[in-house]
TINU-535189 format. One record per residue: residue in three letters; residue number from 1; y, x, z of N, C-alpha, C in turn. Coordinates in steps of 0.1 Angstrom, whole numbers, always signed. Last residue first. Example, Ala and Ser with C-alpha at 12.3 -4.5 7.8 and 13.67 -1.06 7.14 Angstrom:
 residu num   n.Y   n.X   n.Z  ca.Y  ca.X  ca.Z   c.Y   c.X   c.Z
    SER   2   -22  +128   +71   -11  +137   +71    +0  +129   +79
    ALA   1   -57  +132   +78   -45  +123   +78   -33  +132   +78
END
This chain:
 residu num   n.Y   n.X   n.Z  ca.Y  ca.X  ca.Z   c.Y   c.X   c.Z
    UNK 219 +1471 -1696  -244 +1468 -1708  -252 +1471 -1721  -244
    UNK 218 +1472 -1675  -227 +1485 -1679  -234 +1483 -1692  -242
    UNK 217 +1448 -1671  -216 +1458 -1676  -207 +1471 -1680  -214
    UNK 216 +1435 -1661  -239 +1431 -1674  -234 +1441 -1680  -224
    UNK 215 +1447 -1635  -242 +1450 -1646  -252 +1446 -1660  -246
    UNK 214 +1444 -1613  -227 +1451 -1624  -221 +1454 -1635  -230
    UNK 213 +1443 -1588  -252 +1440 -1592  -239 +1449 -1603  -234
    UNK 212 +1431 -1587  -284 +1443 -1590  -276 +1438 -1595  -263
    UNK 211 +1420 -1575  -312 +1417 -1573  -298 +1430 -1575  -290
    UNK 210 +1420 -1599  -338 +1425 -1587  -332 +1421 -1587  -317
    UNK 209 +1411 -1623  -349 +1403 -1612  -352 +1408 -1599  -345
    UNK 208 +1444 -1638  -353 +1429 -1639  -354 +1422 -1626  -356
    UNK 207 +1471 -1646  -355 +1466 -1634  -361 +1451 -1634  -363
    UNK 206 +1482 -1666  -341 +1478 -1669  -354 +1471 -1657  -361
    UNK 205 +1490 -1654  -317 +1480 -1665  -317 +1474 -1668  -330
    UNK 204 +1509 -1636  -328 +1497 -1631  -322 +1486 -1642  -321
    UNK 203 +1529 -1654  -335 +1522 -1645  -345 +1509 -1640  -340
    UNK 202 +1536 -1665  -310 +1530 -1673  -321 +1523 -1665  -331
    UNK 201 +1546 -1642  -298 +1534 -1649  -293 +1528 -1657  -303
    UNK 200 +1568 -1637  -315 +1558 -1627  -313 +1545 -1633  -308
    UNK 199 +1583 -1660  -311 +1578 -1657  -324 +1567 -1647  -324
    UNK 198 +1589 -1657  -283 +1581 -1669  -288 +1575 -1666  -302
    UNK 197 +1605 -1634  -283 +1592 -1634  -276 +1583 -1646  -281
    UNK 196 +1626 -1644  -298 +1618 -1633  -303 +1605 -1632  -296
    UNK 195 +1636 -1663  -281 +1631 -1667  -294 +1622 -1657  -300
    UNK 194 +1644 -1646  -260 +1634 -1656  -258 +1628 -1661  -271
    UNK 193 +1664 -1631  -273 +1652 -1624  -268 +1641 -1634  -265
    UNK 192 +1682 -1652  -278 +1676 -1644  -289 +1664 -1637  -285
    UNK 191 +1689 -1660  -253 +1683 -1669  -262 +1676 -1662  -273
    UNK 190 +1701 -1637  -243 +1690 -1642  -237 +1682 -1651  -246
    UNK 189 +1723 -1636  -262 +1713 -1625  -262 +1700 -1630  -255
    UNK 188 +1737 -1659  -254 +1731 -1657  -268 +1721 -1647  -269
    UNK 187 +1744 -1653  -228 +1736 -1665  -231 +1729 -1663  -245
    UNK 186 +1759 -1629  -231 +1747 -1629  -222 +1738 -1641  -226
    UNK 185 +1779 -1638  -247 +1771 -1627  -252 +1758 -1627  -244
    UNK 184 +1792 -1657  -231 +1785 -1662  -243 +1775 -1651  -248
    UNK 183 +1803 -1639  -212 +1794 -1650  -208 +1786 -1654  -220
    UNK 182 +1820 -1622  -228 +1808 -1617  -221 +1798 -1627  -217
    UNK 181 +1836 -1622  -254 +1831 -1633  -246 +1818 -1628  -239
    UNK 180 +1849 -1606  -273 +1851 -1603  -259 +1846 -1613  -250
    UNK 179 +1845 -1607  -300 +1854 -1617  -294 +1857 -1615  -280
    UNK 178 +1825 -1588  -302 +1838 -1585  -308 +1849 -1595  -302
    UNK 177 +1804 -1603  -291 +1809 -1590  -284 +1823 -1587  -289
    UNK 176 +1802 -1623  -310 +1806 -1626  -296 +1811 -1614  -288
    UNK 175 +1792 -1608  -331 +1805 -1615  -332 +1810 -1619  -319
    UNK 174 +1768 -1599  -321 +1779 -1589  -323 +1792 -1596  -325
    UNK 173 +1754 -1623  -322 +1756 -1616  -309 +1767 -1606  -310
    UNK 172 +1753 -1629  -349 +1760 -1638  -340 +1763 -1631  -327
    UNK 171 +1738 -1608  -359 +1752 -1609  -363 +1760 -1618  -354
    UNK 170 +1713 -1613  -347 +1720 -1601  -344 +1735 -1602  -347
    UNK 169 +1707 -1638  -360 +1710 -1637  -345 +1717 -1625  -341
    UNK 168 +1702 -1628  -385 +1713 -1638  -383 +1717 -1638  -368
    UNK 167 +1680 -1612  -380 +1692 -1606  -385 +1704 -1615  -383
    UNK 166 +1660 -1631  -372 +1665 -1621  -363 +1678 -1615  -367
    UNK 165 +1657 -1645  -397 +1662 -1652  -385 +1668 -1642  -375
    UNK 164 +1647 -1625  -413 +1660 -1631  -416 +1666 -1638  -404
    UNK 163 +1623 -1618  -401 +1633 -1608  -402 +1647 -1614  -404
    UNK 162 +1609 -1643  -404 +1612 -1637  -391 +1623 -1627  -391
    UNK 161 +1608 -1644  -432 +1615 -1654  -425 +1619 -1650  -410
    UNK 160 +1592 -1622  -439 +1606 -1622  -443 +1614 -1633  -435
    UNK 159 +1571 -1609  -413 +1574 -1620  -423 +1589 -1619  -426
    UNK 158 +1570 -1590  -393 +1560 -1589  -404 +1563 -1600  -415
    UNK 157 +1584 -1590  -371 +1591 -1585  -383 +1582 -1585  -395
    UNK 156 +1565 -1600  -353 +1577 -1609  -357 +1583 -1604  -370
    UNK 155 +1549 -1578  -353 +1543 -1591  -357 +1554 -1600  -361
    UNK 154 +1564 -1558  -342 +1561 -1557  -357 +1554 -1570  -362
    UNK 153 +1565 -1563  -316 +1577 -1567  -324 +1574 -1566  -339
    UNK 152 +1541 -1551  -308 +1543 -1566  -307 +1554 -1570  -315
    UNK 151 +1548 -1524  -312 +1537 -1530  -320 +1538 -1546  -319
    UNK 150 +1570 -1520  -295 +1571 -1518  -309 +1560 -1525  -317
    UNK 149 +1572 -1521  -268 +1571 -1534  -275 +1570 -1532  -290
    UNK 148 +1575 -1494  -261 +1564 -1502  -255 +1561 -1515  -263
    UNK 147 +1600 -1490  -273 +1588 -1482  -277 +1575 -1490  -273
    UNK 146 +1615 -1506  -257 +1614 -1510  -271 +1602 -1502  -277
    UNK 145 +1615 -1492  -233 +1608 -1505  -233 +1606 -1510  -248
    UNK 144 +1629 -1469  -240 +1616 -1468  -235 +1608 -1481  -237
    UNK 143 +1655 -1479  -246 +1647 -1472  -257 +1632 -1471  -253
    UNK 142 +1662 -1489  -221 +1660 -1498  -232 +1652 -1492  -243
    UNK 141 +1664 -1465  -206 +1655 -1476  -202 +1651 -1485  -214
    UNK 140 +1685 -1453  -220 +1671 -1447  -220 +1661 -1457  -216
    UNK 139 +1706 -1471  -215 +1701 -1469  -229 +1687 -1463  -229
    UNK 138 +1708 -1470  -188 +1704 -1483  -194 +1699 -1480  -208
    UNK 137 +1717 -1443  -186 +1705 -1447  -179 +1699 -1461  -185
    UNK 136 +1741 -1443  -199 +1730 -1435  -205 +1717 -1440  -198
    UNK 135 +1765 -1464  -205 +1756 -1462  -194 +1743 -1456  -200
    UNK 134 +1782 -1474  -224 +1786 -1461  -218 +1776 -1457  -207
    UNK 133 +1779 -1496  -239 +1781 -1498  -225 +1786 -1485  -218
    UNK 132 +1772 -1488  -264 +1786 -1491  -262 +1789 -1494  -247
    UNK 131 +1745 -1487  -262 +1752 -1474  -261 +1767 -1477  -259
    UNK 130 +1737 -1513  -269 +1736 -1508  -255 +1744 -1496  -252
    UNK 129 +1741 -1511  -296 +1749 -1521  -288 +1749 -1517  -274
    UNK 128 +1722 -1492  -303 +1736 -1489  -305 +1745 -1499  -297
    UNK 127 +1698 -1507  -297 +1701 -1495  -289 +1716 -1491  -291
    UNK 126 +1700 -1528  -315 +1699 -1531  -301 +1703 -1519  -292
    UNK 125 +1700 -1514  -339 +1711 -1523  -336 +1711 -1525  -321
    UNK 124 +1676 -1500  -339 +1688 -1493  -339 +1700 -1501  -334
    UNK 123 +1658 -1522  -343 +1658 -1514  -330 +1671 -1506  -328
    UNK 122 +1665 -1529  -369 +1667 -1538  -358 +1668 -1531  -344
    UNK 121 +1657 -1505  -382 +1672 -1510  -383 +1675 -1519  -371
    UNK 120 +1630 -1506  -377 +1638 -1494  -373 +1653 -1498  -372
    UNK 119 +1623 -1530  -390 +1621 -1528  -375 +1629 -1517  -370
    UNK 118 +1629 -1524  -416 +1637 -1533  -409 +1636 -1532  -394
    UNK 117 +1609 -1505  -421 +1623 -1501  -423 +1632 -1511  -415
    UNK 116 +1586 -1520  -416 +1589 -1509  -408 +1603 -1504  -409
    UNK 115 +1588 -1540  -438 +1588 -1543  -423 +1592 -1532  -414
    UNK 114 +1612 -1535  -465 +1599 -1533  -458 +1599 -1535  -443
    UNK 113 +1639 -1559  -467 +1633 -1546  -469 +1620 -1545  -462
    UNK 112 +1651 -1583  -461 +1640 -1583  -471 +1634 -1569  -474
    UNK 111 +1672 -1578  -445 +1660 -1584  -439 +1648 -1585  -448
    UNK 110 +1691 -1551  -445 +1685 -1560  -455 +1672 -1566  -449
    UNK 109 +1722 -1540  -432 +1707 -1542  -430 +1703 -1553  -439
    UNK 108 +1749 -1538  -435 +1741 -1531  -445 +1726 -1533  -443
    UNK 107 +1759 -1550  -412 +1761 -1556  -425 +1752 -1550  -436
    UNK 106 +1754 -1530  -393 +1746 -1542  -393 +1747 -1550  -406
    UNK 105 +1774 -1511  -400 +1760 -1508  -401 +1751 -1520  -401
    UNK 104 +1797 -1526  -395 +1794 -1521  -409 +1779 -1518  -410
    UNK 103 +1794 -1531  -368 +1794 -1542  -377 +1791 -1538  -391
    UNK 102 +1797 -1505  -358 +1784 -1512  -357 +1783 -1524  -366
    UNK 101 +1823 -1500  -366 +1812 -1491  -371 +1799 -1498  -370
    UNK 100 +1836 -1519  -351 +1837 -1520  -365 +1826 -1511  -372
    UNK  99 +1831 -1510  -325 +1826 -1523  -329 +1826 -1524  -345
    UNK  98 +1845 -1486  -325 +1830 -1486  -323 +1824 -1499  -328
    UNK  97 +1871 -1495  -329 +1865 -1486  -339 +1850 -1486  -337
    UNK  96 +1876 -1511  -306 +1876 -1517  -319 +1869 -1508  -330
    UNK  95 +1853 -1501  -279 +1867 -1502  -285 +1865 -1507  -300
    UNK  94 +1836 -1512  -249 +1837 -1508  -263 +1851 -1509  -268
    UNK  93 +1836 -1523  -223 +1839 -1509  -225 +1841 -1504  -240
    UNK  92 +1830 -1550  -222 +1841 -1545  -214 +1846 -1531  -219
    UNK  91 +1808 -1553  -238 +1820 -1561  -240 +1832 -1555  -234
    UNK  90 +1791 -1536  -225 +1796 -1532  -238 +1808 -1540  -242
    UNK  89 +1784 -1550  -202 +1792 -1538  -201 +1798 -1534  -214
    UNK  88 +1768 -1569  -215 +1780 -1573  -208 +1790 -1561  -206
    UNK  87 +1747 -1552  -225 +1756 -1559  -234 +1769 -1564  -227
    UNK  86 +1735 -1544  -201 +1742 -1534  -210 +1751 -1541  -219
    UNK  85 +1724 -1568  -192 +1734 -1561  -184 +1742 -1551  -192
    UNK  84 +1707 -1574  -213 +1718 -1583  -211 +1729 -1576  -202
    UNK  83 +1689 -1552  -211 +1697 -1554  -223 +1709 -1564  -221
    UNK  82 +1676 -1554  -186 +1684 -1542  -190 +1694 -1545  -201
    UNK  81 +1665 -1580  -186 +1673 -1575  -175 +1682 -1564  -180
    UNK  80 +1650 -1579  -210 +1660 -1589  -208 +1670 -1584  -197
    UNK  79 +1631 -1559  -204 +1640 -1557  -215 +1652 -1567  -213
    UNK  78 +1616 -1572  -184 +1624 -1560  -181 +1634 -1557  -191
    UNK  77 +1604 -1592  -199 +1612 -1596  -188 +1621 -1584  -184
    UNK  76 +1590 -1577  -218 +1600 -1585  -223 +1610 -1589  -211
    UNK  75 +1571 -1565  -201 +1581 -1556  -208 +1593 -1565  -213
    UNK  74 +1557 -1587  -193 +1564 -1579  -183 +1575 -1570  -189
    UNK  73 +1546 -1595  -218 +1554 -1604  -210 +1563 -1596  -200
    UNK  72 +1531 -1572  -224 +1542 -1577  -233 +1551 -1586  -225
    UNK  71 +1512 -1573  -204 +1521 -1562  -205 +1533 -1565  -213
    UNK  70 +1499 -1597  -211 +1505 -1596  -198 +1515 -1584  -198
    UNK  69 +1488 -1591  -236 +1499 -1601  -235 +1506 -1600  -221
    UNK  68 +1481 -1562  -251 +1480 -1568  -238 +1491 -1578  -236
    UNK  67 +1461 -1550  -276 +1474 -1557  -273 +1472 -1565  -260
    UNK  66 +1444 -1519  -269 +1444 -1533  -272 +1458 -1539  -269
    UNK  65 +1450 -1487  -284 +1451 -1496  -272 +1451 -1511  -277
    UNK  64 +1426 -1470  -302 +1439 -1477  -303 +1439 -1487  -291
    UNK  63 +1411 -1444  -283 +1410 -1456  -291 +1424 -1462  -292
    UNK  62 +1396 -1411  -280 +1407 -1420  -278 +1404 -1433  -286
    UNK  61 +1370 -1393  -263 +1380 -1394  -273 +1391 -1404  -270
    UNK  60 +1352 -1394  -243 +1357 -1381  -246 +1368 -1381  -257
    UNK  59 +1363 -1425  -232 +1352 -1415  -231 +1358 -1402  -234
    UNK  58 +1393 -1430  -243 +1381 -1437  -244 +1369 -1427  -244
    UNK  57 +1427 -1433  -236 +1415 -1425  -235 +1403 -1434  -235
    UNK  56 +1447 -1451  -260 +1442 -1449  -246 +1430 -1440  -247
    UNK  55 +1478 -1457  -277 +1464 -1452  -277 +1460 -1450  -262
    UNK  54 +1503 -1467  -270 +1497 -1471  -283 +1482 -1467  -284
    UNK  53 +1518 -1457  -249 +1510 -1469  -247 +1503 -1474  -259
    UNK  52 +1532 -1434  -250 +1539 -1446  -255 +1531 -1459  -253
    UNK  51 +1513 -1417  -242 +1524 -1419  -233 +1532 -1431  -238
    UNK  50 +1497 -1418  -265 +1491 -1422  -252 +1503 -1425  -242
    UNK  49 +1513 -1406  -283 +1511 -1420  -284 +1504 -1426  -272
    UNK  48 +1511 -1379  -273 +1524 -1386  -274 +1522 -1401  -274
    UNK  47 +1484 -1374  -277 +1490 -1374  -263 +1503 -1381  -263
    UNK  46 +1482 -1376  -305 +1475 -1386  -296 +1481 -1386  -282
    UNK  45 +1498 -1354  -313 +1502 -1368  -316 +1495 -1378  -308
    UNK  44 +1483 -1333  -303 +1496 -1335  -298 +1501 -1350  -301
    UNK  43 +1460 -1336  -318 +1459 -1337  -304 +1473 -1340  -298
    UNK  42 +1470 -1330  -343 +1465 -1343  -341 +1464 -1346  -326
    UNK  41 +1477 -1303  -339 +1487 -1312  -342 +1483 -1327  -339
    UNK  40 +1451 -1292  -336 +1461 -1291  -325 +1472 -1301  -327
    UNK  39 +1439 -1297  -360 +1434 -1303  -348 +1444 -1303  -337
    UNK  38 +1465 -1302  -386 +1455 -1295  -379 +1450 -1302  -366
    UNK  37 +1467 -1328  -411 +1472 -1320  -400 +1461 -1313  -393
    UNK  36 +1465 -1352  -426 +1467 -1340  -432 +1473 -1330  -423
    UNK  35 +1458 -1376  -414 +1472 -1371  -412 +1475 -1358  -419
    UNK  34 +1432 -1378  -424 +1441 -1389  -425 +1455 -1385  -424
    UNK  33 +1420 -1353  -417 +1422 -1356  -431 +1432 -1368  -433
    UNK  32 +1422 -1357  -387 +1427 -1345  -394 +1430 -1348  -409
    UNK  31 +1408 -1378  -376 +1423 -1380  -380 +1428 -1368  -388
    UNK  30 +1383 -1369  -370 +1384 -1380  -380 +1399 -1381  -385
    UNK  29 +1388 -1350  -351 +1382 -1345  -363 +1385 -1356  -374
    UNK  28 +1399 -1366  -330 +1407 -1355  -336 +1402 -1351  -350
    UNK  27 +1392 -1401  -333 +1388 -1387  -330 +1397 -1377  -336
    UNK  26 +1393 -1434  -322 +1401 -1423  -328 +1395 -1409  -324
    UNK  25 +1382 -1467  -327 +1380 -1454  -322 +1388 -1443  -329
    UNK  24 +1401 -1497  -322 +1395 -1487  -332 +1394 -1473  -325
    UNK  23 +1416 -1513  -305 +1402 -1510  -302 +1395 -1500  -311
    UNK  22 +1436 -1527  -331 +1434 -1525  -316 +1419 -1523  -313
    UNK  21 +1432 -1509  -362 +1432 -1521  -354 +1431 -1518  -339
    UNK  20 +1452 -1493  -384 +1442 -1489  -373 +1443 -1501  -363
    UNK  19 +1469 -1509  -396 +1459 -1502  -405 +1448 -1497  -396
    UNK  18 +1489 -1520  -382 +1475 -1525  -379 +1465 -1520  -390
    UNK  17 +1513 -1509  -382 +1510 -1517  -394 +1496 -1524  -393
    UNK  16 +1510 -1494  -359 +1520 -1505  -359 +1517 -1515  -371
    UNK  15 +1492 -1475  -367 +1489 -1484  -356 +1498 -1496  -356
    UNK  14 +1505 -1462  -387 +1492 -1468  -390 +1488 -1478  -380
    UNK  13 +1528 -1453  -374 +1529 -1463  -384 +1516 -1470  -387
    UNK  12 +1515 -1433  -358 +1522 -1444  -352 +1524 -1456  -361
    UNK  11 +1506 -1416  -378 +1497 -1422  -369 +1503 -1434  -362
    UNK  10 +1531 -1408  -390 +1520 -1414  -398 +1510 -1422  -389
    UNK   9 +1545 -1397  -369 +1550 -1409  -375 +1539 -1416  -383
    UNK   8 +1529 -1374  -364 +1531 -1384  -353 +1535 -1397  -359
    UNK   7 +1532 -1361  -388 +1518 -1365  -383 +1520 -1376  -373
    UNK   6 +1560 -1356  -388 +1554 -1364  -398 +1540 -1369  -394
    UNK   5 +1564 -1340  -366 +1569 -1353  -365 +1563 -1362  -376
    UNK   4 +1541 -1319  -351 +1546 -1323  -364 +1551 -1338  -363
    UNK   3 +1548 -1301  -322 +1542 -1314  -327 +1549 -1317  -340
    UNK   2 +1539 -1273  -305 +1548 -1278  -316 +1541 -1290  -323
    UNK   1 +1536 -1268  -271 +1529 -1273  -283 +1539 -1278  -293
END
């Protein structure tokens, strides 16, 4: 099946931007005009997003997956294990040219840009840092968990203040990698991920009206 990237991206963005709320019913027929795509293309997009955890089967159709705090917590725990391990390897294996290229790319990131653009840039930073480890398995695992966390992370990236704080933390982490301080890289990255998790949870608690599983246990 040939899947239109634009249709997939349109539907994914609509879910991440909460234009399609958690629990919203989705039908192939209803999505055709929204995505300006054929029934076959819509079906392919739904199957892909089901694999990413953004939509779920609901009867004979689909619905936007609810936000599950338990799943977010587990994914964040797994992300910390992968990413801190990869970052420590990156300190050992990266070379000056690679670090300079990543620093140049990070310097061009504007936290005041639109949320989805910034989220893509932030995700790219984390993935590119992991790639410096030279471990393809770690990179693929990180990419997968970041897909799973994309909607939750969009809550943090939804404010300019959140984007600015995250960008400052990214620069600090990279500075430590360049300095070759693996111990401090691990500590700073763990702190960054914990602050990110806290900001996401706070944003979810303040969102109101969304279908979020496990909210009572988080309060």
